[in-house]
C-alpha positions in Angstrom: -14.1 -35.7 -14.9 -11.8 -34.8 -12.5 -8.6 -36.1 -14.9 -9.6 -34.0 -18.1 -8.0 -30.3 -17.4 -10.4 -28.5 -19.7 -13.7 -30.3 -19.0 -12.7 -28.4 -15.1 -11.7 -25.5 -16.2 -15.1 -25.2 -18.5 -16.8 -25.7 -14.8 -15.0 -22.8 -13.7 -15.4 -20.4 -16.7 -18.8 -21.1 -16.6 -19.2 -20.5 -12.3 -17.2 -17.9 -12.7 -18.4 -15.7 -15.6 -21.8 -17.1 -16.5 -23.3 -18.4 -12.5 -21.6 -15.8 -10.4 -20.4 -18.5 -8.4 -17.1 -17.7 -7.2 -16.7 -20.1 -4.5 -17.3 -23.1 -6.7 -15.3 -21.4 -9.2 -12.6 -20.8 -6.6 -12.4 -24.5 -5.9 -12.1 -25.8 -9.5 -9.2 -23.2 -10.3 -8.2 -24.1 -7.3 -7.7 -28.2 -8.1 -6.1 -27.2 -12.2 -3.2 -25.4 -10.1 -2.6 -27.8 -7.7 -2.8 -30.4 -10.0 -2.5 -29.8 -12.9 0.6 -28.0 -13.8 1.0 -28.7 -17.3 -2.3 -27.9 -18.8 -2.1 -24.7 -20.7 -4.5 -22.4 -19.0 -2.2 -22.7 -15.8 1.0 -22.4 -17.4 0.2 -19.8 -19.0 -1.3 -18.1 -15.8 -4.5 -17.8 -16.5 -5.9 -19.5 -14.1 -3.8 -17.7 -11.5 -5.0 -14.4 -12.8 -8.9 -15.6 -12.5 -8.4 -16.9 -9.2 -6.4 -14.3 -8.1 -9.4 -12.1 -9.1 -12.3 -14.3 -7.2 -10.1 -13.7 -4.1 -10.1 -9.8 -5.1 -14.2 -10.0 -5.7 -14.7 -12.1 -2.1 -12.4 -9.7 -0.4 -10.3 -12.5 0.6 -6.9 -9.5 -0.3 -4.2 -11.2 1.3 -4.6 -14.8 -0.6 -5.1 -12.2 -3.8 -2.2 -9.6 -2.6 -0.1 -13.1 -3.0 -1.6 -14.0 -6.4 -0.5 -10.7 -7.6 3.0 -11.1 -6.7 3.3 -13.9 -8.1 1.3 -13.6 -11.8 4.6 -10.6 -11.8 7.0 -13.3 -10.8 5.9 -16.3 -12.6 4.3 -15.4 -15.3 5.7 -12.2 -17.2 4.4 -12.4 -20.3 0.6 -12.7 -19.0 -1.1 -9.6 -20.7 -2.1 -7.8 -17.6 1.7 -8.0 -16.3 2.9 -6.8 -19.6 0.0 -4.3 -20.3 1.2 -0.3 -20.5 4.1 -1.2 -18.5 2.2 -3.7 -15.5 -0.2 -0.8 -15.0 -3.0 -3.2 -14.3 -1.0 -5.4 -12.3 0.0 -2.8 -10.3 -3.5 -1.4 -9.8 -4.8 -5.0 -8.1 -1.8 -4.8 -5.9 -3.2 -1.1 -5.1 -5.8 -2.6 -4.3 -5.4 -5.5 -2.0 -3.2 -3.3 -0.1 -6.0 -0.4 0.1 -8.5 -2.8 1.0 -6.1 -5.4 3.5 -5.4 -1.9 5.8 -8.9 -0.7 5.9 -9.8 -4.3 7.2 -7.3 -4.1 10.1 -3.8 -5.7 8.8 -0.7 -4.5 9.6 2.2 -6.3 8.2 1.0 -7.0 3.8 4.7 -7.9 3.3 6.4 -6.7 0.4 6.8 -8.2 -2.9 9.9 -7.6 -5.5 8.9 -4.3 -6.8 5.9 -2.9 -4.8 5.8 0.4 -4.2 
């Protein structure tokens, strides 16, 4: 039932973490981000983080880079932004940039505090 955000979340989590079906999980997480802004895991940034991680796994690095930057901007209380002064998030952003350059992307844009 697409009206039940918790069921959609459970489907996304199962696809991602138990079935390694990242394409399907990506669709469910994207659906939640676009259609259920009041759902707790959308509000706290976890949905955005998981989607960014999936994009990185699928080597859709520009999308992943954009979502990690949104994490820093919009979800400063999320663990990946707070832990060790943002070390985990910075590492992911640098990984995206490295992969993107290796894929031939020239203009990576520049997010706030990207160094």
